[in-house]
MARBA-3410 file (N, C-alpha, C, O; in Angstrom, 1 decimal):
95
0.8,-1.2,0.0,0.0,0.0,0.0,0.9,1.2,0.0,1.9,1.3,0.6 ~ 0.5,2.3,-0.7,1.3,3.5,-0.8,1.0,4.4,0.4,0.1,4.2,1.2 ~ 1.9,5.3,0.5,1.8,6.3,1.6,0.4,7.1,1.5,-0.2,7.3,2.5 ~ 0.1,7.4,0.3,-1.2,8.1,0.1,-2.4,7.3,0.5,-3.3,7.8,1.1 ~ -2.3,6.0,0.2,-3.4,5.1,0.7,-3.4,5.1,2.2,-4.5,5.1,2.8
-2.2,5.0,2.8,-2.1,4.9,4.3,-2.7,6.2,4.9,-3.5,6.2,5.9 ~ -2.4,7.4,4.3,-2.8,8.6,4.8,-4.3,8.7,4.7,-5.0,9.2,5.6 ~ -4.9,8.3,3.6,-6.3,8.3,3.4,-7.0,7.4,4.4,-8.1,7.7,5.0 ~ -6.5,6.2,4.6,-7.1,5.2,5.6,-7.0,5.8,7.0,-7.9,5.7,7.8 ~ -5.8,6.5,7.3,-5.7,7.0,8.6,-6.7,8.1,8.9,-7.3,8.2,9.9
-6.9,9.0,7.9,-7.9,10.1,8.1,-9.3,9.5,8.3,-10.1,9.9,9.1 ~ -9.6,8.4,7.5,-10.9,7.8,7.6,-11.1,7.1,9.0,-12.1,7.2,9.7 ~ -10.0,6.4,9.5,-10.1,5.8,10.8,-10.2,6.8,11.9,-10.9,6.5,12.9 ~ -9.5,7.9,11.8,-9.6,9.0,12.8,-11.0,9.5,12.9,-11.5,9.8,13.9 ~ -11.6,9.7,11.7,-13.0,10.2,11.7,-13.9,9.2,12.3,-14.8,9.5,13.1
-13.7,7.9,12.1,-14.5,6.8,12.7,-14.3,6.7,14.2,-15.2,6.4,14.9 ~ -13.1,7.0,14.6,-12.8,7.1,16.0,-13.6,8.2,16.7,-14.1,8.0,17.8 ~ -13.6,9.3,16.0,-14.4,10.4,16.6,-15.8,10.2,16.7,-16.5,10.8,17.6 ~ -16.4,9.4,15.8,-17.8,9.2,15.8,-18.2,8.0,16.6,-19.4,7.7,16.8 ~ -17.2,7.3,17.1,-17.5,6.1,17.9,-17.6,4.8,17.1,-17.9,3.7,17.7
-17.5,4.9,15.8,-17.6,3.7,15.0,-16.4,2.8,15.1,-16.4,1.6,14.7 ~ -15.3,3.4,15.6,-14.1,2.6,15.8,-13.6,2.9,17.2,-13.5,4.0,17.6 ~ -13.3,1.8,17.9,-12.8,2.0,19.3,-11.3,2.3,19.3,-10.6,2.0,18.3 ~ -10.8,2.8,20.4,-9.3,3.0,20.5,-8.6,1.7,20.4,-7.5,1.6,19.7 ~ -9.1,0.6,20.9,-8.5,-0.7,20.8,-8.4,-1.2,19.3,-7.4,-1.7,18.8
-9.5,-1.0,18.6,-9.5,-1.3,17.1,-8.6,-0.4,16.3,-7.9,-0.9,15.5 ~ -8.5,0.9,16.7,-7.6,1.8,16.0,-6.2,1.3,16.2,-5.4,1.2,15.2 ~ -5.8,1.0,17.4,-4.5,0.6,17.7,-4.1,-0.7,17.0,-3.0,-0.8,16.5 ~ -5.1,-1.6,16.9,-4.8,-2.9,16.2,-4.5,-2.7,14.7,-3.7,-3.3,14.2 ~ -5.3,-1.8,14.2,-5.1,-1.5,12.7,-3.8,-0.8,12.4,-3.2,-1.1,11.4
-3.3,0.0,13.4,-2.1,0.9,13.1,-0.9,0.4,13.8,0.1,1.1,13.7 ~ -0.9,-0.7,14.5,0.2,-1.1,15.3,1.4,-1.4,14.4,2.6,-1.2,14.8 ~ 1.2,-1.9,13.2,2.3,-2.3,12.3,3.1,-1.1,11.8,4.2,-1.3,11.2 ~ 2.5,0.1,11.9,3.3,1.3,11.4,4.2,1.8,12.5,3.8,2.5,13.4 ~ 5.5,1.3,12.4,6.4,1.6,13.4,7.5,2.5,13.0,8.3,2.9,13.9
7.6,2.9,11.8,8.6,3.9,11.4,8.1,4.6,10.2,7.1,4.3,9.7 ~ 8.9,5.6,9.8,8.5,6.4,8.7,7.7,7.6,9.2,7.5,7.8,10.4 ~ 7.3,8.5,8.3,6.6,9.7,8.6,5.4,9.6,9.4,5.1,10.4,10.3 ~ 4.6,8.5,9.2,3.3,8.4,10.0,3.6,8.0,11.4,2.7,8.2,12.3 ~ 4.8,7.5,11.7,5.1,7.1,13.1,4.9,8.3,14.1,4.4,8.1,15.2
5.4,9.5,13.7,5.3,10.7,14.6,3.9,11.0,14.8,3.4,11.3,15.9 ~ 3.1,11.0,13.8,1.7,11.3,13.9,1.0,10.3,14.8,0.2,10.7,15.6 ~ 1.3,9.1,14.6,0.6,8.0,15.4,1.0,8.1,16.8,0.2,7.8,17.7 ~ 2.2,8.5,17.1,2.6,8.6,18.6,1.9,9.8,19.2,1.5,9.7,20.4 ~ 1.6,10.8,18.4,0.8,11.9,19.0,-0.7,11.5,19.2,-1.3,11.9,20.1
-1.2,10.7,18.3,-2.5,10.2,18.4,-2.7,9.3,19.6,-3.8,9.3,20.2 ~ -1.6,8.7,20.0,-1.7,7.9,21.2,-2.1,8.7,22.4,-2.8,8.3,23.3 ~ -1.6,10.0,22.5,-2.0,10.9,23.6,-3.5,11.1,23.6,-4.1,11.1,24.6 ~ -4.0,11.3,22.4,-5.5,11.5,22.3,-6.2,10.3,22.8,-7.2,10.4,23.5 ~ -5.8,9.1,22.4,-6.4,7.8,22.8,-6.3,7.7,24.3,-7.3,7.2,24.9
-5.2,8.0,24.9,-5.0,7.8,26.3,-5.7,8.8,27.2,-6.0,8.6,28.4 ~ -6.2,9.9,26.6,-6.8,11.0,27.3,-8.3,11.0,27.4,-8.9,12.0,27.8 ~ -8.9,9.9,27.0,-10.4,9.8,27.0,-11.0,10.1,28.4,-12.0,10.9,28.4 ~ -10.4,9.7,29.5,-10.9,9.9,30.8,-10.9,11.4,31.1,-11.8,12.0,31.8 ~ -9.8,12.1,30.7,-9.7,13.6,30.9,-10.8,14.3,30.1,-11.4,15.2,30.6
-10.9,13.9,28.8,-12.0,14.5,28.0,-13.3,14.4,28.5,-14.2,15.3,28.4 ~ -13.6,13.2,29.2,-14.9,13.0,29.7,-15.3,13.9,30.9,-16.4,14.2,31.1 ~ -14.3,14.3,31.6,-14.5,15.2,32.8,-14.2,16.6,32.6,-14.5,17.5,33.5 ~ -13.5,17.0,31.5,-13.1,18.4,31.3,-13.6,18.8,29.9,-12.9,18.5,28.9 ~ -14.7,19.5,29.8,-15.2,20.0,28.5,-14.2,20.8,27.7,-14.2,20.7,26.5
-13.5,21.7,28.4,-12.5,22.5,27.7,-11.4,21.7,27.0,-11.0,22.0,25.9 ~ -10.9,20.7,27.8,-9.9,19.8,27.2,-10.4,19.0,26.1,-9.8,18.8,25.1 ~ -11.7,18.5,26.2,-12.3,17.8,25.1,-12.4,18.7,23.9,-12.1,18.2,22.8 ~ -12.9,19.9,24.1,-13.0,20.8,22.9,-11.6,21.0,22.2,-11.6,21.0,21.0 ~ -10.6,21.2,23.0,-9.3,21.4,22.4,-8.8,20.2,21.7,-8.4,20.3,20.5
-8.9,19.0,22.3,-8.4,17.8,21.6,-9.3,17.4,20.4,-8.8,17.0,19.4 ~ -10.6,17.6,20.5,-11.5,17.3,19.4,-11.2,18.3,18.2,-11.2,17.9,17.1 ~ -10.9,19.5,18.6,-10.6,20.5,17.5,-9.3,20.2,16.9,-9.1,20.3,15.6 ~ -8.3,19.7,17.7,-7.0,19.3,17.1,-7.2,18.1,16.2,-6.5,18.0,15.2 ~ -8.0,17.2,16.6,-8.3,16.0,15.8,-8.9,16.4,14.4,-8.5,15.9,13.4
-9.8,17.4,14.5,-10.4,17.9,13.2,-9.3,18.5,12.3,-9.3,18.3,11.1 ~ -8.4,19.2,12.9,-7.3,19.8,12.2,-6.4,18.7,11.6,-6.0,18.8,10.4 ~ -6.1,17.7,12.3,-5.3,16.6,11.8,-6.0,15.9,10.7,-5.3,15.6,9.6 ~ -7.2,15.5,10.8,-8.0,14.9,9.7,-8.0,15.8,8.5,-7.7,15.3,7.4 ~ -8.3,17.0,8.7,-8.3,18.0,7.5,-6.9,18.0,6.9,-6.8,18.0,5.7
-5.8,18.1,7.7,-4.5,18.2,7.2,-4.1,17.0,6.4,-3.5,17.1,5.4 ~ -4.5,15.8,6.9,-4.2,14.6,6.2,-4.8,14.5,4.9,-4.2,14.2,3.8 ~ -6.1,14.9,4.8,-6.9,14.9,3.6,-6.4,16.0,2.6,-6.5,15.8,1.4 ~ -5.8,17.1,3.1,-5.4,18.2,2.3,-3.9,18.0,1.8,-3.4,18.8,1.1 ~ -3.3,17.0,2.3,-1.9,16.8,1.9,-0.9,17.6,2.6,0.2,17.9,2.1
-1.2,18.0,3.9,-0.2,18.8,4.7,1.1,18.0,4.8,1.1,16.8,4.8 ~ 2.1,18.8,5.1,3.4,18.1,5.2,3.5,17.4,6.6,2.7,17.7,7.5 ~ 4.4,16.4,6.6,4.6,15.7,7.9,5.0,16.6,9.0,4.6,16.4,10.2 ~ 5.7,17.7,8.7,6.1,18.6,9.8,4.9,19.3,10.3,4.8,19.5,11.5 ~ 4.0,19.8,9.4,2.8,20.4,9.9,1.9,19.5,10.7,1.4,19.8,11.8
1.8,18.2,10.2,1.0,17.3,10.9,1.5,16.9,12.3,0.8,16.7,13.3 ~ 2.9,16.9,12.4,3.5,16.5,13.7,3.3,17.6,14.7,3.5,17.3,15.9 ~ 3.0,18.8,14.3,2.8,19.9,15.3,1.5,19.7,16.1,1.3,20.3,17.1 ~ 0.6,18.8,15.6,-0.6,18.5,16.3,-0.3,17.4,17.4,-0.2,16.3,17.0 ~ -0.1,17.9,18.6,0.3,16.9,19.7,-0.8,16.6,20.7,-0.6,15.7,21.5
-1.9,17.3,20.6,-3.1,17.1,21.5,-2.8,17.5,22.9,-3.5,17.2,23.8 ~ -1.7,18.3,23.1,-1.4,18.8,24.4,-1.9,20.3,24.6,-2.0,20.8,25.7 ~ -2.2,20.9,23.5,-2.7,22.3,23.4,-3.0,22.6,22.0,-2.9,21.8,21.1 ~ -3.5,23.8,21.8,-3.8,24.2,20.4,-2.5,24.4,19.6,-1.5,25.0,20.1 ~ -2.6,23.9,18.4,-1.4,24.0,17.5,-1.5,25.2,16.6,-0.6,25.5,15.8
END
């Protein structure tokens, strides 16, 4: 599969994650094999989002920030943003 295919699948899976159609466990299982290359940095940042579910559930402001950053990431992936731009989205604050 090409990088463009991977990027498209990643954007789709992130959107499914946001709607609840895909669980964090299912997402991790699908993307576990991507261990190096440009998508690795993006995936390590996504891990933070996956790990912070409990914080998002009790903190509406944090949820809004992380969900907004996820929307930016999905848009950036679909728009062909550079790996450097995508890696700036860390889910720790607004990028």
